[in-house]
C-alpha positions as CSV (number, residue, x, y, z in Angstrom):
1,M,17.0,-5.9,-2.3
2,P,15.3,-7.8,0.5
3,L,12.9,-6.0,2.7
4,S,13.6,-5.6,6.4
5,P,10.9,-6.4,9.0
6,A,10.5,-2.7,9.5
7,D,9.9,-2.1,5.8
8,I,7.4,-5.0,5.7
9,D,5.5,-3.5,8.6
10,R,5.5,0.0,7.0
11,I,4.2,-1.5,3.7
12,I,1.4,-3.3,5.5
13,Q,0.5,-0.1,7.3
14,M,0.5,1.9,4.0
15,A,-1.6,-0.8,2.3
16,W,-4.3,-0.6,5.0
17,E,-4.5,3.2,4.8
18,D,-7.3,4.4,2.6
19,R,-5.4,7.5,1.3
20,T,-2.1,5.8,0.4
21,A,-2.1,4.7,-3.2
22,F,-0.3,1.6,-4.5
23,D,1.8,3.9,-6.7
24,T,3.1,5.5,-3.5
25,I,4.2,2.2,-2.2
26,E,5.8,1.4,-5.5
27,T,7.7,4.7,-5.5
28,Q,9.0,4.2,-2.0
29,F,9.7,0.5,-1.9
30,G,9.7,-0.7,-5.5
31,L,6.8,-3.1,-5.1
32,T,4.2,-3.3,-7.8
33,P,0.5,-3.6,-6.7
34,G,0.7,-7.3,-7.5
35,E,3.8,-7.7,-5.3
36,V,2.0,-5.8,-2.5
37,I,-0.9,-8.2,-2.7
38,K,1.5,-11.2,-2.5
39,L,3.2,-9.7,0.5
40,M,-0.1,-9.0,2.2
41,R,-1.3,-12.6,1.5
42,S,1.9,-14.0,3.0
43,E,2.0,-11.8,6.1
44,M,-1.7,-11.8,7.1
45,K,-4.2,-14.4,8.3
46,P,-6.4,-15.6,5.4
47,S,-9.5,-13.9,6.9
48,S,-7.7,-10.6,7.3
49,F,-6.3,-10.8,3.8
50,R,-9.8,-11.3,2.4
51,M,-11.1,-8.4,4.3
52,W,-8.3,-6.2,3.1
53,R,-8.8,-7.3,-0.6
54,E,-12.5,-6.5,-0.4
55,R,-11.7,-3.1,1.1
56,T,-9.1,-2.2,-1.5
57,A,-10.6,-3.7,-4.7
58,G,-11.6,-0.9,-7.0
59,R,-11.1,1.8,-4.3
60,K,-10.3,5.0,-6.2
61,T,-8.0,6.2,-3.5
62,K,-5.8,3.2,-3.8
63,H,-5.2,3.7,-7.5
64,I,-4.0,7.2,-8.6
65,A,-5.2,6.6,-12.2
66,L,-8.8,6.0,-10.9
67,R,-8.9,9.2,-8.8
68,D,-11.2,11.9,-10.1
69,F,-9.8,14.4,-7.6
70,K,-6.4,15.9,-6.9
71,V,-4.9,15.0,-3.6
72,G,-2.1,17.0,-2.2
73,R,1.0,15.1,-1.1
74,F,0.9,14.3,2.6
75,R,4.1,12.9,3.9
76,C,4.3,11.2,7.3
77,P,7.6,11.7,9.1
78,D,8.1,7.9,9.0
79,Q,7.9,7.7,5.2
80,K,11.0,7.5,3.0
81,G,11.7,9.7,0.1
82,P,11.9,13.4,-0.7
């Protein structure tokens, strides 16, 4: 299913947020972390993409499996899903 411009904007917003894990994006939009990276690369300026990658690389909050703490589910009214 192709993504709408609104979906792409929301994915980019979620990817920039520190607390939103890639798993959450996958659940809501069906994009794997690799697909999110490809989307970010195609939608951002090269310098902004590099800054984002440095920011997210190895960040525990972006990968649920790396978290050593339990985070309650926060759901923004704009998010899809239950």
